[in-house]
Each structure stands twice: as structure tokens, then as C-alpha cells.
Residue, then its C-alpha position, 0 to 999 in steps of 0.5 A: m462515516t466509515f473508512i473502506c478498502v476495496g481491492l485485491s492483491h497477489k494473495e487473492a487473484p491470479i495475474a491474469v485477473r490483476e493485469q485486467l486492472a493495471l493502469p498507466v501511471e498518467q491514468l491514475g489521477q483520473k481514475m481517482k476523481q472517478l472514484r471520488a465522484l461516486p455517491g457517498v464518497q468523500e475521499a479517495l486513494l488508489v494504490s496500484t502496483c503489479n502485485r495490488f489494486e486496492i481503493f482506499a476510501f472515506a464514505e458515508s456508509k459500508a453501502v458504498g463498497e459495493d459500488l466500488l467493487t463495481e468499479l473493478g469490474s466483473v472479472a475481478a470483483p469476485h476476488a476482491l475483499c472488502r475491509f471497513d474501519e479498523e480492518a481497513a486502517r490495519h490493512l493500510f498500515r500493513v501494506a506500508a510496512s511491507l507485511d503484505s507484500m510478496v517479499v516481506g521487508e522490501a522497501q519499494i511498496l513504501g515508496q508506492v504508497k506515498d507516490a499514490a498519495a501525492q497523486a491523490q493530493d494532485a487529483g484533488t481526492l485526498g482529504p484529511q482523513i485519509r491523509r491522517a491515515i496514510d501519515a500514521a501508516v508511514s510512520a509505523a512503517k519507519r518504526v518497523r524498518t528501524e526497530t526490527a531486522i525485517a529489512r536486513g538483507a531484504i530483497s526484491v522480486s527483481t533480485i528474486a528473478v535474478r537468483l533464479a535465473h542463476k539456479l536454472l543456469g547454474n551461473l551467469e558467467g559467459r551468459s548474455v542477459v538482456l534487460l528490457g526496460a530501464g526503470e526501478m525494477a530493471q535497475l534493481a535486477a541490473r545491480e544484481l546481475k552484475s554482482q552475479g558475474a553476468s558477462e554481457l548486460l544489454v540494456a533495451n529501452r525506449n528511452m535511450q538515454r536511460a538505457e545508456e545511464l543504466a548501462r553505464e552503471v553496470d558496465g553494460i551495453a545500451v541497445s534499442l528495443a527495435e533490436l528485440p528480434s535479434l536480442l532474443e536470438r542472442a540472450d540466455v536470459a530476458i528479464c522484462s520490466t517495461g511499461a508496455e501495455h502489450h505483449l512485447i515478446t509474442r509466441e510468434l516472435m519467439q518461434k522465429a528466434l528459436k530457429a536462429r538460436r538452434y533451439r538453445p534454451i532461453f529464460l524469460v522473466d516477466l515482472t510486469l503487469p500487464r505482461n510483457v511476454e505472451p503466456a503462450a510463449n511458454e508452450l514452445e520448446s526450449v522457452y521457459v517463461y516465469d511471471m509474477d505468479d511464478l516468482e511468488r511460488v519461488a519466494a514462498q519457500n523457507r518463508d519461516l526463516r525471519a518469522a520472529q522479526v515479522v511477529k515483532a513488526e506486526q506488534i509495532v503496527e498494532e501499536e501504532l494502529r491503536a495509537f492512531l485510532a485512539h487519536a482519531h476517536e478523541r478528535r471526534a469528541v473535540p467538537v462538542l468539548a470545544r463548543l461546551r467550553a466555549h459556551a461555559e467561558s462565554v456565560a462566565k465572561a458576560e457574568l463577570e463583566k456585569t459583576l465587575s462593572a457593579l463593584q465600583g472601587l476594586d483595584e487591579r489585584q482584586q479585579k484579577s482575583v475575581r476573574a481568576m476565580a470565574a476561570a477556576i469555576v469553569n475549570k472545575l464545572m467542566h473537568q467531569p463532563t471533559a473526562r467523560l466526553r473524552a472517554e466516550a470518545g464520540e462513541g456514545p450518547l453523551g456528545d449528543a446529549a450535552a449538545a441537546l442539553f445546552g443547546l449547542e448548535e453544530p457549526g458545520p461538518s467536522p472531521v469524523p475519524i475511523p470508527v472501531p467496529p464492535p466485536g463480530d464486525t465483518v470483512r465481506p468477500s464479494g458475492g460470498d458470506d460474511v466472515p469474521v474480522s480477525s483481530a490479530p491477523q496473521p503475517p505473511p512470513e518472509p520469503d527467502p531468495e535462496p530455496a532450501r535444497a540439497p547440496g548440488a541440487v538445481l531448480p527444475l525447469k518449468r513444466k510446460g502447459 
């Protein structure tokens, strides 16, 4: 049995590839059932966000990774990575701790991992092996947030988007901003917009009740998405974060709005996957479109400011990973140990009862002494085998030898933990050569929402094309 992670993130694939894998929330459960139904897959979990699409599976062999790659499709598979066993577990821990995020230290990913586990539970694809891995990863993430300053003053992608708009426009006072969507990302952006002094904040959403709730919170105005054409004529900045599966803002729609606004510049920030803004809109004069990949480039500036905290966080993740793997290996030795001890105690009990029945006249105290002697003999005989089997952790020949030597029959399937790969095991990108597993992966440094610049400098407009 092996633990597998197959997928890609903003590090491996551009947004044009990632958006082809995006799934509506209501389809995630069915997708996990399809993954679980693949030959050899015992358990399956899917973490799908704007920045990653990663399958975690417990399977019969590494060969199952090829089938999981196929599930990504011909466009995405060449960008994907396959991680096995310890490296798969390490990646899960780092993802949950936000060390693999676009914005290191952001809090959203931990909630997304928990949500994915809950969806897998509901779909019936979450088994004990992945559940234990998730629990351990969540525990490691909590330690990282508690014991380091990595999350202190941490920002979100939404915050980066707002601060980018602030830099591009000089300031937001007197500016009109429209939020398309009222979900978590829109809420984070709205709060940041309010703190940055936006004069007019319009919240557009298909569900008017949610739009009104968010508008009340930030002193904004709730509007309908049906008013989108007029909103684009009015706004200086539009931040898009709806769950639409198609382009809400097309090149044609933006072209019409430009005439009404007399070609006054407008900044469209697209926080969605699939994208809400048609990429071709960026080709129009005075229209500047920023998607998730553009925000990644902004976030990448000055990432070394909190490198020491990232290093400390990585150390915590490694400690928790080592403890998790040690416990998993110990669990693997437990079935043989339990059967061996049960066998020894059964033999001792049978012989003890024969002896006591033959020795008539023993009082209660004497019988108790005989029973204690039998138990002590079992414990002393079992001490060395127990120590050796635990040390081997199911990774050597002693477990099978003990089972064969004492005639211990396997009662049924027992949990098989994530094995530690031997030195030189590999992480294999699809279609490429095997590359050595890194025992100490380099963490992505912390992004800074305030890129270093000379006093008074302003970020340049995004080039067309």
C-alpha cells in the first residue's frame, strides 16, 4: 500500500491550465467517488482551490499514480507532480500549514483542507489512513500558527488585490469600486477597501441578501449583477470573485462600457477560477486586467522579509511529520504483536488452569501467586520480541517470521501506514525522468504586499499583450 499525491498548483501550472480543472463545490463529492472507484484506490481526497488541484489517495501501489494523472486530462497532466509516501505526507503537511501557498501564512488554506476532508467524509471516500494524515497535518498547522509569527500581519490574495489597486490609482479616496461576488474572498477585499478609504463601494451578487449583508458591514451599497453594464461604466476598480463558470466581463461588454466612460482607465482584478474576466479584455485601451498569476508576481516581491519565521515553521512541520510517520510504523507492527501476545497468553492460561486444577488445596493467596508467576513468564518472554518488532516497525522480515514461526493467522485486513521510502526514492513528473526526492524541501518565502520601491514610485501599468 502507498500514499499518493497527484496534482498541480500555481507553482507548476499557469492559470489557463488550472481553470480547466476547476470544479463547482457541488461536484467535488462526485469527483471523489470517481477517484475512489479507480482500480487499486482505497481512499481518496481532493483539495481544489483557485491555486491548486491535488488528489490524495491511499492505493495498492505507485502504479495507481498513472491512473490519477489520467484523471487530470491531457492538458494538465504534463504539468502535474506525483508524490509518494513520505513526500506525499510532507506536501499535505506543508499545504495545511500554508507553506506552499501563494501568500505564505494565509489562513484560508487550512479551512479549505478541512472542508475537503468533510466533503470526502460525506462522499464516503475518506478512510482511516487519510483521516489520520489530515488530523496530523491540521495539528502541525496549528503549531505553526501558534509557535511562529508567520501569520502575524498575514494577508490574503484579496488584500494584495486591493493594495495593488491602491498603488495603481495613487489612493482610493473619491474612487468607485465594485465587488462582484459576496463570498469569503469578496468579504476580505471589502474590509480592506474600507480601510483604504474607498469612497463608493458597490456589492453585486446574484443572492441579494448576501450582497446586502456585506454592504451593511462595510457601509457599501448592494446592487444586482443584472446592472453589470452600468457598473462597469461607473467603477474605477472591479474586483471579481463570483462562482460563475463563464466570463461575466467579456471583451465586447467592456468595449461598450469604455465608450460611456470616455476611455477612463479601469482596473479589473480577477480572483476566480475559472476566470470571470475574459483575458482578451486586457487588449483594450485603458483596460487593465490582473488575474491570479499576476497577483502571484506581485506577491513574489520581497518574499525574504520573514524567511526566519518560514524556516522555523518548516522545522515544526518536519517534527510533526516525523512523529506521524513513527506512529504509523508502530501501528503496522501492532497486529503481529497483538496476535503474538494473545497467543502467548492463551497458552499460559490453558496451562495455568491445568496446573491449578491438579494442585488441590491451594488457598486464594497461593493461587494468586501462581497466576502472577505465569503472567511474569509471559511478559519476560515477550519483552525482547516486542522491542524488536516495534523497532522494525513492520518494515523488515521479523513480523512475517514471527507470524509464520508461531502459526499466527492474519484475521483480516489491517491498517497499513504510510511507508517511509528508502533513500533515493523519487518524485516523478508526468512524462519526465525521475528526480530524487528532496529530504529537506526549500520553503517558499513569505510574500510582501508592499513591494519595495523608491519613495514616491508607482507600480507601472500592466503591459498589453
